[in-house]
C-alpha positions as CSV (number, residue, x, y, z in Angstrom):
1,M,104.0,160.6,76.2
2,A,104.6,160.5,72.5
3,A,103.6,163.6,70.6
4,D,100.5,163.5,68.5
5,A,102.5,164.8,65.5
6,T,104.9,161.8,65.8
7,L,102.0,159.3,65.8
8,R,100.3,161.1,62.9
9,E,103.5,160.7,60.9
10,L,103.6,156.9,61.7
11,A,99.9,156.5,60.9
12,S,100.5,158.3,57.6
13,R,103.3,156.0,56.7
14,L,101.2,153.0,57.6
15,L,98.2,154.2,55.5
16,S,100.4,154.5,52.4
17,A,102.3,151.2,52.9
18,R,101.5,148.0,51.1
19,R,103.7,145.8,53.3
20,V,104.1,146.4,57.1
21,T,106.1,144.2,59.5
22,V,106.2,144.5,63.2
23,M,108.8,142.7,65.3
24,T,108.0,142.3,69.0
25,G,110.1,141.5,72.0
26,A,109.7,141.0,75.8
27,G,108.6,144.6,76.3
28,V,105.3,144.0,74.5
29,S,104.4,141.2,76.9
30,A,105.6,142.9,80.0
31,A,102.4,144.9,80.3
32,S,100.5,141.6,80.5
33,G,102.6,140.6,83.5
34,V,105.0,138.2,81.7
35,P,108.3,138.3,83.6
36,T,111.4,138.9,81.5
37,F,113.5,136.5,83.6
38,R,116.5,138.8,83.4
39,G,118.3,140.6,86.2
40,A,117.6,140.0,89.9
41,D,114.0,139.1,89.3
42,G,115.1,136.4,86.9
43,L,116.5,134.2,89.7
44,W,114.7,130.9,90.3
45,R,116.1,128.7,93.1
46,N,119.5,130.3,92.6
47,H,119.5,129.7,88.9
48,R,119.4,132.2,86.1
49,A,117.6,131.8,82.8
50,T,120.9,131.6,81.0
51,E,121.8,128.6,83.2
52,L,118.6,126.7,82.7
53,A,117.6,127.5,79.1
54,T,120.5,125.6,77.5
55,P,120.9,122.2,75.9
56,G,123.6,121.4,78.5
57,A,121.3,122.1,81.4
58,F,118.7,119.8,80.0
59,A,121.2,117.1,79.3
60,A,122.5,117.4,82.9
61,N,119.2,117.6,84.8
62,R,116.1,117.7,82.7
63,D,113.9,117.3,85.7
64,V,115.0,120.7,87.1
65,V,114.7,122.4,83.7
66,W,111.2,121.0,83.2
67,E,110.2,122.1,86.7
68,W,111.3,125.6,85.8
69,Y,109.4,125.6,82.5
70,Q,106.2,124.3,84.2
71,W,106.6,127.1,86.8
72,R,106.9,129.6,83.9
73,R,103.8,128.1,82.2
74,S,101.9,128.7,85.4
75,L,102.9,132.4,85.4
76,I,102.1,132.9,81.7
77,A,98.8,131.1,81.9
78,A,97.6,133.8,84.3
79,C,98.4,136.5,81.8
80,M,96.2,138.0,79.1
81,P,96.9,139.7,75.8
82,N,97.2,143.5,76.3
83,P,96.1,146.3,74.0
84,A,99.3,146.0,71.9
85,H,98.7,142.3,71.2
86,E,95.0,143.1,70.3
87,V,95.9,145.9,67.9
88,L,98.6,143.8,66.2
89,A,96.2,140.9,65.9
90,R,93.7,143.1,64.0
91,W,96.5,144.6,61.8
92,S,97.7,141.1,60.9
93,Q,94.4,140.5,59.2
94,R,95.3,143.0,56.5
95,A,97.0,141.8,53.3
96,G,100.7,142.4,53.5
97,W,100.9,143.1,57.2
98,C,103.0,140.7,59.3
99,V,104.0,140.1,62.9
100,I,107.3,138.6,63.9
101,T,107.9,137.8,67.6
102,Q,110.8,136.9,69.8
103,N,108.4,135.9,72.6
104,V,107.5,132.3,73.5
105,D,104.4,133.1,75.6
106,D,102.0,132.9,72.6
107,L,100.0,135.9,73.7
108,H,100.0,137.1,70.1
109,R,98.4,133.8,69.1
110,R,95.8,134.0,71.9
111,A,94.9,137.5,70.6
112,G,94.3,136.1,67.2
113,T,97.3,137.1,65.2
114,R,97.4,135.6,61.7
115,D,100.4,134.0,60.2
116,L,102.6,134.8,63.2
117,I,106.3,134.1,62.8
118,R,107.7,132.9,66.2
119,L,111.4,133.1,66.0
120,H,112.0,131.4,69.4
121,G,109.2,128.9,69.4
122,S,106.5,128.4,72.0
123,I,106.5,127.5,75.6
124,W,103.3,125.6,75.0
125,E,104.8,123.2,72.5
126,L,107.1,120.2,72.9
127,S,109.6,118.6,70.6
128,C,111.8,115.5,70.6
129,W,115.1,115.9,72.4
130,S,116.7,113.3,70.1
131,H,115.3,114.9,66.9
132,C,113.9,111.5,65.9
133,G,112.6,111.1,62.4
134,G,109.1,110.2,63.5
135,R,108.3,113.5,65.0
136,R,110.0,116.4,63.2
137,D,107.4,119.0,64.1
138,P,106.6,120.2,67.7
139,W,103.4,119.2,69.2
140,R,101.1,121.3,71.4
141,D,100.4,120.6,75.1
142,E,98.8,123.4,77.0
143,R,98.7,121.7,80.4
144,I,100.4,123.8,83.0
145,A,101.9,120.7,84.8
146,I,102.6,117.8,82.5
147,P,103.2,114.5,84.5
148,P,106.9,113.5,84.2
149,A,105.9,110.1,82.7
150,E,104.2,112.0,79.8
151,L,107.2,114.2,79.0
152,I,108.2,111.8,76.2
153,C,108.2,111.8,72.5
154,P,105.2,110.0,71.2
155,S,107.2,108.6,68.3
156,C,110.4,107.3,69.8
157,G,109.6,107.3,73.5
158,G,112.7,109.5,74.2
159,P,112.7,112.6,76.3
160,A,110.5,115.6,75.2
161,R,111.9,119.1,75.6
162,P,110.3,122.6,75.4
163,A,110.0,123.6,71.8
164,V,111.8,126.8,72.3
165,V,115.2,128.1,71.1
166,W,117.7,127.9,73.9
167,F,120.9,129.8,74.4
168,G,123.5,128.4,72.1
169,E,121.0,127.1,69.6
170,S,120.3,128.3,66.1
171,L,116.9,129.7,65.1
172,N,114.8,127.6,62.7
173,A,116.0,128.3,59.2
174,G,112.5,128.4,57.8
175,D,111.4,131.0,60.4
176,V,114.4,133.1,59.7
177,A,113.7,132.9,55.9
178,R,110.1,134.0,56.5
179,A,111.1,136.8,58.8
180,T,113.8,138.0,56.3
181,E,111.2,138.1,53.5
182,A,108.7,139.9,55.7
183,S,111.4,142.5,56.5
184,R,111.5,143.6,52.9
185,C,108.6,145.9,53.5
186,D,107.5,149.5,53.4
187,V,107.3,150.1,57.1
188,F,109.2,148.1,59.7
189,I,108.5,148.5,63.4
190,A,110.6,147.0,66.3
191,A,108.5,147.1,69.5
192,G,109.6,146.2,73.0
193,T,112.9,144.8,71.8
194,S,116.5,146.0,71.8
195,A,116.8,144.4,68.3
196,V,120.6,144.2,68.7
197,V,121.0,140.4,68.9
198,Y,121.4,138.6,65.6
199,P,119.8,137.3,63.6
200,A,116.8,139.5,64.8
201,A,119.0,142.6,64.6
202,G,119.6,141.9,61.0
203,F,115.9,142.3,60.1
204,I,116.1,146.1,60.6
205,D,119.1,146.1,58.2
206,V,117.1,144.1,55.7
207,A,114.2,146.5,56.0
208,R,116.5,149.5,55.6
209,R,118.1,148.1,52.5
210,A,114.7,147.5,51.0
211,G,113.9,151.2,51.5
212,A,111.5,150.7,54.5
213,F,110.6,153.4,56.9
214,T,112.0,152.0,60.2
215,V,110.5,152.7,63.6
216,E,111.4,151.7,67.2
217,I,108.8,151.7,70.0
218,N,110.4,151.3,73.4
219,P,110.3,153.2,76.7
220,E,114.1,153.1,76.9
221,Q,116.8,154.1,74.4
222,T,118.5,151.1,72.9
223,D,121.5,150.5,70.7
224,A,119.1,150.4,67.7
225,S,117.6,153.8,68.4
226,S,120.1,155.8,66.4
227,A,119.7,153.5,63.4
228,V,115.9,153.9,62.8
229,D,114.0,156.7,61.1
230,L,111.6,157.2,64.0
231,A,112.2,156.4,67.7
232,I,109.2,156.6,70.0
233,R,109.9,156.5,73.7
234,A,106.8,155.0,75.1
235,P,105.4,151.5,75.8
236,A,103.8,149.5,73.0
237,E,100.5,149.0,74.8
238,E,100.1,152.8,74.8
239,I,101.3,153.6,71.3
240,F,99.7,150.9,69.1
241,P,96.1,151.7,70.2
242,R,96.7,155.4,69.7
243,V,98.1,154.8,66.2
244,D,95.2,152.4,65.5
245,R,92.7,155.1,66.2
246,L,94.4,157.3,63.5
247,L,94.1,154.7,60.8
């Protein structure tokens, strides 16, 4: 359990900050029951996420990829925002406070987070596989099982794909720009993420160069632990409510 003195230090930093940014990863949603799809528990019909979440897999067999994503939707639909999501949603209502997430489950959105920056998109949105000019922006469809005949772009009639960033794809430049600007803050917290994969790993560097007090909240030590000012070894769903009570 994190020491009270450590949490008081973080709370003090937050109280004096004008700009606060929190970046979340899979660890924040794990307490809600969202699987990480890595390791042995990431297998689905003998496929790993790294085999299915790629443009090549979709091009080769989009029916299988969509079946996997609809199965994932069914799991995520049964999950609810946990205390970490709820606290961050309240914090996001404050001027200058921002949440960046690497998660695609939209639990932050369901909790009411304002101006959320979603680096990897949303599993509840679709986009045109062909990037047609008629439908540049993703569209939302929260049905768990979308009929195959309806998995098409409403503009060009071509295949629709999950509006998430797959392995081998670049993040949306606009989202990266927003996240980079948000990282120029007074306090930067990385929660439930190893924060070692770029460009997400670069946001801690941006924060540090801007003079921010940097914090990691994670039950396990990561490669980023030695680079932050304060490393808290505990789950986000425990730490954020405790800090919130001190504010």
